[in-house]
PAMAR-252157 format. One line per 10 residues: number of its first residue (from 1); their letters; for each residue x, y, z of C-alpha. Coordinates in pm, 1 decimal. Last residue first. Layout:
<pts>
NUM = A = X:Y:Z ~ ...
</pts>
This chain:
<pts>
313 = RFADAHRTAW = -1361.7:749.5:-2564.2 ~ -1190.4:817.4:-2232.0 ~ -863.8:958.0:-2367.0 ~ -1064.7:1169.7:-2612.7 ~ -1218.4:1363.1:-2322.4 ~ -885.0:1507.9:-2213.1 ~ -951.7:1877.8:-2276.2 ~ -1312.9:1848.5:-2156.1 ~ -1205.1:1661.6:-1843.0 ~ -949.1:1932.1:-1757.2
303 = ARFTGPPRGT = -1209.4:2205.6:-1803.7 ~ -1453.8:2025.8:-1573.4 ~ -1174.1:1960.2:-1325.4 ~ -1119.6:2333.2:-1297.2 ~ -806.8:2536.7:-1366.8 ~ -630.7:2742.0:-1102.1 ~ -645.4:3121.0:-1104.8 ~ -355.2:3317.0:-1258.0 ~ -40.8:3486.6:-1128.6 ~ 157.1:3162.5:-1139.3
293 = AERVGDTVQE = 281.6:3089.3:-786.9 ~ 42.0:3307.4:-587.4 ~ -252.6:3213.8:-810.5 ~ -170.3:2845.3:-779.1 ~ -121.9:2871.6:-403.3 ~ -457.0:3032.4:-323.3 ~ -551.9:2729.9:-116.0 ~ -851.3:2495.0:-106.5 ~ -881.9:2257.1:188.8 ~ -1069.5:1933.7:123.8
283 = KAGAAQREAS = -783.0:1688.1:167.6 ~ -807.8:1591.2:535.4 ~ -1183.2:1529.5:533.7 ~ -1191.3:1194.3:718.6 ~ -1240.5:1012.1:388.6 ~ -924.0:1184.5:266.9 ~ -735.5:1046.9:564.7 ~ -868.9:700.2:480.9 ~ -750.4:735.8:122.7 ~ -401.2:827.2:243.5
273 = DLLARALPEG = -384.8:523.8:471.5 ~ -498.4:304.9:180.6 ~ -230.2:455.3:-43.2 ~ 38.5:387.4:216.3 ~ -82.7:30.4:261.6 ~ -53.3:-29.2:-112.5 ~ 292.9:128.6:-104.3 ~ 422.7:-116.7:154.5 ~ 238.5:-425.3:13.8 ~ 347.4:-427.3:-348.8
263 = LRERWGWLAQ = 288.4:-178.9:-625.8 ~ 66.9:-322.1:-896.1 ~ -95.5:-624.6:-730.2 ~ -93.2:-451.3:-390.8 ~ -277.5:-152.0:-532.1 ~ -552.5:-373.8:-671.4 ~ -579.7:-580.9:-353.2 ~ -595.0:-268.3:-137.6 ~ -878.1:-125.7:-345.1 ~ -1076.4:-450.2:-329.2
253 = HSTLEEYRVV = -1023.8:-488.7:46.4 ~ -1119.6:-127.0:114.7 ~ -1441.5:-187.9:-75.2 ~ -1485.5:-31.1:-415.5 ~ -1778.5:196.0:-492.1 ~ -1921.7:204.5:-844.2 ~ -1975.6:529.6:-1034.7 ~ -2161.5:535.3:-1363.8 ~ -2074.5:736.0:-1674.6 ~ -2370.4:841.4:-1889.2
243 = QQLAEGLQET = -2267.5:1007.9:-2211.2 ~ -2189.7:1355.0:-2340.0 ~ -1816.3:1292.4:-2288.4 ~ -1767.5:1621.2:-2101.8 ~ -2093.9:1566.2:-1915.6 ~ -1986.0:1213.8:-1821.5 ~ -1656.9:1352.2:-1689.4 ~ -1849.1:1602.1:-1479.6 ~ -2058.1:1325.6:-1324.7 ~ -1753.6:1108.0:-1260.2
233 = QERVSLAQQG = -1574.8:1402.5:-1098.5 ~ -1873.1:1451.6:-868.6 ~ -1870.7:1084.3:-767.8 ~ -1493.4:1099.6:-727.1 ~ -1548.4:1379.5:-477.8 ~ -1454.1:1737.4:-550.7 ~ -1273.9:2009.5:-356.3 ~ -1282.4:2344.9:-527.6 ~ -1062.9:2585.9:-723.8 ~ -775.8:2341.1:-761.0
223 = TLTHIRGAQG = -487.4:2302.1:-522.3 ~ -119.4:2397.0:-501.6 ~ 68.4:2446.1:-175.4 ~ 357.1:2677.8:-263.8 ~ 662.2:2690.5:-36.6 ~ 908.1:2975.0:-96.6 ~ 1264.7:2967.4:35.8 ~ 1412.7:3130.4:-273.1 ~ 1142.7:3223.6:-523.6 ~ 1203.0:3598.4:-550.0
213 = RGVLARAAAR = 1289.1:3596.0:-917.9 ~ 1169.0:3370.8:-1195.8 ~ 1349.7:3099.9:-1393.3 ~ 1289.6:2781.1:-1194.8 ~ 999.3:2898.5:-977.1 ~ 818.4:3028.4:-1284.3 ~ 853.4:2695.3:-1460.8 ~ 745.8:2499.9:-1153.3 ~ 431.7:2709.3:-1103.4 ~ 341.8:2671.4:-1471.0
203 = AVDQPDVCSN = 394.9:2296.2:-1446.5 ~ 173.4:2273.6:-1137.7 ~ -98.8:2464.5:-1320.9 ~ -81.0:2217.7:-1611.4 ~ -96.0:1940.3:-1353.0 ~ -456.3:2054.3:-1283.9 ~ -509.8:2035.8:-909.3 ~ -723.6:1815.4:-686.6 ~ -905.3:1967.3:-388.7 ~ -1006.7:1619.2:-270.2
193 = RSSGYLARVV = -1350.5:1521.0:-144.1 ~ -1490.4:1201.9:5.1 ~ -1804.6:1062.4:-161.2 ~ -1621.6:800.5:-367.1 ~ -1452.7:638.9:-69.9 ~ -1268.1:387.2:-289.3 ~ -1290.4:392.8:-666.0 ~ -1460.0:242.7:-970.9 ~ -1556.3:455.2:-1270.4 ~ -1795.8:300.5:-1523.0
183 = GEKRVGGAWG = -1890.4:333.0:-1889.0 ~ -1804.1:-32.4:-1940.4 ~ -1517.6:-58.0:-2188.5 ~ -1416.7:305.2:-2245.4 ~ -1498.6:419.5:-1891.1 ~ -1321.4:124.1:-1733.2 ~ -1009.7:179.3:-1943.2 ~ -1006.5:554.2:-1878.6 ~ -1027.7:531.3:-1499.1 ~ -651.9:569.0:-1448.8
173 = LANSMFARPR = -678.0:887.6:-1653.4 ~ -853.4:1031.8:-1347.8 ~ -513.6:1064.8:-1181.5 ~ -474.2:1348.6:-1433.7 ~ -655.3:1578.1:-1192.0 ~ -335.8:1564.2:-988.0 ~ -367.6:1507.2:-614.5 ~ -270.4:1810.7:-402.3 ~ 41.5:1991.5:-508.9 ~ 326.3:2085.4:-276.2
163 = LLTWTPGSAK = 587.7:2282.8:-469.0 ~ 900.9:2359.2:-268.4 ~ 1143.0:2631.0:-378.7 ~ 1516.4:2612.3:-307.5 ~ 1843.6:2797.8:-274.0 ~ 2146.3:2577.7:-333.2 ~ 2323.7:2406.2:-39.1 ~ 2172.7:2060.3:4.8 ~ 2016.0:2103.7:349.7 ~ 1679.9:2236.4:228.4
153 = VREESERQWC = 1668.0:1977.6:-50.0 ~ 1742.4:1691.3:188.2 ~ 1467.8:1814.1:420.5 ~ 1221.5:1814.1:131.3 ~ 1315.1:1455.1:48.4 ~ 1249.9:1349.1:408.3 ~ 900.0:1494.8:391.2 ~ 840.6:1330.5:52.8 ~ 942.3:992.7:194.1 ~ 719.6:1047.3:499.5
143 = TIRDQALPDG = 430.2:1124.3:264.2 ~ 478.7:804.0:65.3 ~ 521.7:587.1:373.6 ~ 208.9:706.0:548.3 ~ 242.1:950.7:838.4 ~ -8.2:1220.7:743.8 ~ -127.6:1354.6:1080.9 ~ 131.3:1634.2:1069.4 ~ -29.4:1766.3:748.6 ~ 214.0:1989.1:557.5
133 = VAAASLKVVH = 370.3:1693.1:378.7 ~ 21.9:1602.6:253.4 ~ 46.7:1877.2:-7.7 ~ 311.8:1681.8:-196.9 ~ 665.5:1736.1:-331.9 ~ 801.2:1866.5:-660.3 ~ 1133.4:2023.8:-565.3 ~ 1266.1:2337.3:-734.1 ~ 1641.2:2366.2:-685.4 ~ 1843.6:2686.0:-731.8
123 = RVGGARAAAL = 2216.3:2758.9:-779.0 ~ 2336.8:2446.2:-959.6 ~ 2717.5:2444.9:-949.6 ~ 2776.2:2096.9:-1088.7 ~ 2894.3:1952.8:-757.1 ~ 2579.4:2080.2:-582.1 ~ 2356.6:1944.0:-856.9 ~ 2532.9:1606.9:-852.6 ~ 2486.0:1578.3:-476.2 ~ 2122.4:1685.4:-511.9
113 = ANADHTPSLP = 2050.4:1426.7:-780.4 ~ 2208.7:1143.8:-583.3 ~ 2032.7:1238.0:-258.4 ~ 1694.8:1260.7:-431.1 ~ 1738.9:916.8:-588.5 ~ 1884.5:770.7:-268.3 ~ 1535.2:758.0:-118.0 ~ 1455.0:451.3:-331.7 ~ 1143.3:285.8:-183.5 ~ 941.6:605.2:-217.6
103 = DFTVLLLADA = 1002.1:590.6:-594.7 ~ 899.3:876.1:-819.4 ~ 1142.6:1165.6:-810.3 ~ 1095.4:1512.5:-956.9 ~ 1372.6:1765.5:-899.4 ~ 1355.4:2067.9:-1127.3 ~ 1711.1:2199.3:-1129.5 ~ 1846.4:2548.3:-1186.2 ~ 2160.0:2723.9:-1313.1 ~ 2335.7:2433.2:-1483.8
93 = GEMAHRLTAP = 2713.7:2428.3:-1531.6 ~ 2748.6:2053.2:-1479.7 ~ 2418.2:1888.5:-1392.7 ~ 2401.7:1637.6:-1679.3 ~ 2770.8:1548.5:-1644.4 ~ 2725.4:1451.3:-1280.8 ~ 2399.7:1265.3:-1325.0 ~ 2519.9:958.2:-1514.2 ~ 2785.9:885.5:-1251.6 ~ 2529.9:909.2:-972.2
83 = DGLDAGVIHG = 2336.5:604.0:-1100.6 ~ 1997.8:558.1:-929.9 ~ 1864.0:884.1:-1070.1 ~ 1943.8:748.7:-1416.4 ~ 2061.1:973.6:-1698.9 ~ 2028.4:991.6:-2077.5 ~ 2002.7:1355.7:-2182.7 ~ 1735.9:1495.6:-2413.8 ~ 1807.7:1857.1:-2510.1 ~ 1479.4:2045.4:-2478.9
73 = AVGARAARAP = 1126.9:1927.6:-2546.1 ~ 1000.7:1570.7:-2512.7 ~ 841.8:1462.3:-2840.9 ~ 721.3:1123.8:-2715.2 ~ 941.4:944.1:-2967.5 ~ 1241.4:1141.3:-2841.2 ~ 1160.4:1053.3:-2481.1 ~ 1132.5:685.5:-2570.0 ~ 1470.0:695.9:-2743.1 ~ 1624.7:882.2:-2449.9
63 = DRTLSRVDHN = 1523.3:610.8:-2200.9 ~ 1651.7:680.4:-1849.9 ~ 1543.3:1042.1:-1883.6 ~ 1682.1:1387.4:-1816.8 ~ 1557.3:1687.2:-2015.1 ~ 1831.7:1947.9:-2036.7 ~ 1673.6:2285.3:-2111.4 ~ 1866.4:2585.6:-2241.4 ~ 1609.5:2862.7:-2206.9 ~ 1366.6:3067.7:-2416.1
53 = PALLRAVKGG = 1177.9:2821.6:-2638.3 ~ 1263.3:2527.9:-2407.4 ~ 1094.7:2669.1:-2097.0 ~ 728.8:2581.5:-2138.8 ~ 788.6:2253.0:-2320.9 ~ 1036.0:2137.6:-2057.4 ~ 787.6:2232.6:-1785.3 ~ 514.5:2029.4:-1953.1 ~ 733.2:1721.5:-1979.7 ~ 844.8:1747.1:-1619.8
43 = VTGTAGTIVV = 487.5:1788.1:-1495.0 ~ 334.9:1494.0:-1681.0 ~ 627.1:1255.6:-1678.1 ~ 879.2:1208.4:-1959.3 ~ 1110.2:1478.5:-1820.6 ~ 1120.6:1321.6:-1474.8 ~ 1432.4:1521.7:-1400.0 ~ 1460.0:1867.7:-1553.2 ~ 1789.5:2057.4:-1575.0 ~ 1773.7:2429.3:-1654.2
33 = RMRGAEGFAD = 2040.6:2649.6:-1810.7 ~ 1911.4:3005.8:-1816.4 ~ 1838.4:3268.4:-2083.7 ~ 1711.5:3592.3:-1939.3 ~ 1432.7:3623.4:-1681.7 ~ 1165.1:3737.3:-1929.0 ~ 1150.1:3416.5:-2129.3 ~ 874.8:3230.1:-1948.2 ~ 560.3:3392.9:-2089.2 ~ 645.8:3280.9:-2443.0
23 = AGLDAEAGPT = 564.6:2921.7:-2346.6 ~ 189.2:2980.1:-2347.1 ~ 81.2:2642.9:-2217.8 ~ -108.3:2530.3:-2527.2 ~ -365.4:2273.8:-2418.3 ~ -285.7:1924.1:-2305.8 ~ -332.9:1559.4:-2402.8 ~ -192.7:1309.4:-2153.7 ~ 132.2:1236.9:-1971.4 ~ 170.1:986.2:-1688.2
13 = EGAGDPWLNR = 168.9:1104.6:-1330.0 ~ 431.7:1055.0:-1058.9 ~ 431.5:1361.7:-843.4 ~ 192.1:1530.6:-605.7 ~ -74.5:1392.6:-379.2 ~ -250.8:1054.4:-378.1 ~ 26.5:899.9:-588.7 ~ -49.1:633.8:-848.7 ~ -38.4:775.5:-1198.4 ~ 279.5:632.9:-1344.3
3 = ETM = 637.7:741.0:-1393.9 ~ 841.5:421.9:-1390.1 ~ 989.7:272.6:-1076.1
</pts>
């Protein structure tokens, strides 16, 4: 499965415009050898850019030519999470691994990467997971996959840090086509709130967890400053664009049909289950995880929308 913006919490987003991430802040730990999976995705790409000036970064991708065209930082290495043979050389002699996987229907991806990391001598693994893992009522297929992936990391041997972000603000890029063509955002349960997080903050947390000290056994739940509904996000996006952007509510049937067309029945059902939990208020909690993990307050959706306004024009 390619990296795309579809998950209700955590990984799997496509890259967009971004501000300077201040890469010089990540050189104090001494030069390290860091492997990044998902290097062409939003978080992986940002982490590579943060660390490459001061560390030896191996950016793993199935398509090195695409990664090179996209300007992915670090040493681009062709590797496939579904092919253990391609991972072994990539992990050899590395100090730390950022593990980002994208396909709930392929649980072997985490297992393959962790086996290669252990064989290659990796000492610390940072796993990009999801905030829903901490909710015992979240039993959809995507969350259960992330839960199982976390357990694999804990049992793999190296020390570990778990990052559990709430939904990425960059999920809003999925509305860009509708905003450009019709000035409209369409979504399900538009009045329910989600404490979505700027993926830039997730990348900073990942970078510090990879090369910083005192991160072994830490779990960071990462949210934004406030919980927002899609209606409120639509309003703030319109302000950033200086134009009227309308919100239109989808029915459960319409949302399920759209997800099913793209992802198939199992993942469509998982996304519907997640949306229903959000409608029940399960995703409103705001944490101090970003500040704990990065030393700075989380960004706001308004600031994210202003930075990415050109994507919607």
